[in-house]
C-alpha positions as CSV (number, residue, x, y, z in Angstrom):
1,X,-7.9,-0.3,-1.6
2,X,-6.1,2.6,-3.3
3,X,-7.5,5.3,-0.8
4,X,-5.1,7.2,1.4
5,X,-5.0,6.5,5.2
6,X,-6.4,9.3,7.3
7,X,-3.6,11.3,9.1
8,X,-4.6,10.0,12.4
9,X,-4.2,6.3,11.5
10,X,-0.6,7.1,10.0
11,X,0.5,9.0,12.9
12,X,-0.5,6.2,15.3
13,X,1.1,3.7,13.1
14,X,4.2,5.8,13.1
15,X,4.2,6.2,16.7
16,X,4.3,2.5,17.3
17,X,7.3,2.3,14.8
18,X,9.1,5.0,16.7
19,X,8.6,3.0,20.1
20,X,9.9,0.0,18.6
21,X,12.9,1.2,16.9
22,X,16.0,3.0,18.1
23,X,16.5,6.7,17.3
24,X,18.2,9.7,18.1
25,X,17.1,11.9,21.0
26,X,15.0,14.7,19.7
27,X,13.4,17.6,21.2
28,X,9.6,17.3,21.4
29,X,9.5,20.2,18.7
30,X,11.9,18.1,16.4
31,X,9.9,14.9,16.9
32,X,6.7,17.0,16.0
33,X,8.2,18.2,12.9
34,X,9.7,14.8,11.8
35,X,6.3,12.8,12.5
36,X,4.3,15.6,10.8
37,X,6.5,15.6,7.8
38,X,6.3,11.8,7.5
39,X,2.4,11.7,8.0
40,X,2.0,14.5,5.1
41,X,4.1,12.5,2.8
42,X,2.6,9.2,3.5
43,X,-0.9,10.6,3.1
44,X,-0.2,10.6,-0.4
45,X,0.0,6.9,-0.6
46,X,-2.6,4.1,-0.5
47,X,-3.5,3.2,3.1
48,X,-2.7,-0.6,2.7
49,X,0.7,0.2,1.3
50,X,1.6,2.7,4.0
51,X,0.4,0.4,6.9
52,X,2.1,-2.7,5.6
53,X,5.3,-0.8,5.1
54,X,5.4,0.8,8.5
55,X,4.5,-2.8,10.0
56,X,7.2,-4.4,8.0
57,X,9.9,-1.8,9.0
58,X,9.0,-2.2,12.8
59,X,9.9,-5.9,12.3
60,X,13.0,-5.4,10.2
61,X,14.5,-2.3,11.2
62,X,16.7,-1.5,14.5
63,X,16.8,2.2,13.7
64,X,14.3,4.6,12.8
65,X,14.2,4.6,9.0
66,X,15.2,7.5,6.9
67,X,12.3,9.0,4.6
68,X,14.2,7.7,1.5
69,X,13.9,4.1,3.0
70,X,10.4,4.4,3.8
71,X,9.3,5.9,0.5
72,X,11.2,3.1,-1.3
73,X,9.3,0.4,0.7
74,X,5.9,2.1,0.4
75,X,6.2,2.7,-3.6
76,X,7.4,-1.1,-3.8
77,X,4.2,-2.1,-2.1
78,X,2.1,0.4,-4.4
79,X,3.6,-1.1,-7.4
80,X,3.1,-4.7,-6.2
81,X,-0.4,-3.8,-5.6
82,X,-1.0,-2.3,-9.1
83,X,0.5,-5.4,-10.6
84,X,-1.9,-7.6,-8.7
85,X,-4.8,-5.5,-9.6
86,X,-3.9,-5.5,-13.2
87,X,-3.4,-9.3,-12.9
88,X,-7.1,-9.6,-11.5
89,X,-8.5,-7.4,-13.9
90,X,-6.8,-9.4,-16.9
91,X,-8.1,-12.6,-15.6
92,X,-11.6,-11.2,-15.2
93,X,-11.4,-10.0,-18.8
94,X,-10.2,-13.5,-20.0
95,X,-13.2,-15.1,-18.2
96,X,-15.7,-12.8,-19.8
97,X,-14.2,-13.4,-23.2
98,X,-14.3,-17.2,-22.5
99,X,-18.0,-17.1,-21.4
100,X,-18.9,-14.9,-24.5
101,X,-17.2,-17.4,-26.8
102,X,-19.1,-20.3,-25.0
103,X,-22.5,-18.6,-25.1
104,X,-22.0,-17.6,-28.8
105,X,-21.2,-21.5,-29.5
106,X,-24.1,-22.6,-27.7
107,X,-26.3,-20.0,-29.4
108,X,-25.0,-20.9,-32.7
109,X,-25.7,-24.5,-32.3
110,X,-29.4,-23.9,-31.3
111,X,-32.0,-24.5,-34.2
112,X,-33.6,-21.4,-35.4
């Protein structure tokens, strides 16, 4: 879940976002530089956060988002994902502790 998306997956998602938003008219060279820059930056983040963010931005933005806006949304999703992971791990730990206490009580009540 925390592994980065491969560059091709990111590029394809950005291409869809590009088609769904308004943007300034760039030369092919400028567009290549922009897309490659976004791909390189986004490749540093977990796949789920990147793809969720791009999908959300396609649904909510009229214009192609700035890198700052996209980074903010991706990082928000990363933090949210880490918080969920920590909550799940905490619950698993609590369940293990409860099971250990229950087992110890059962074992302690058995005649020797």
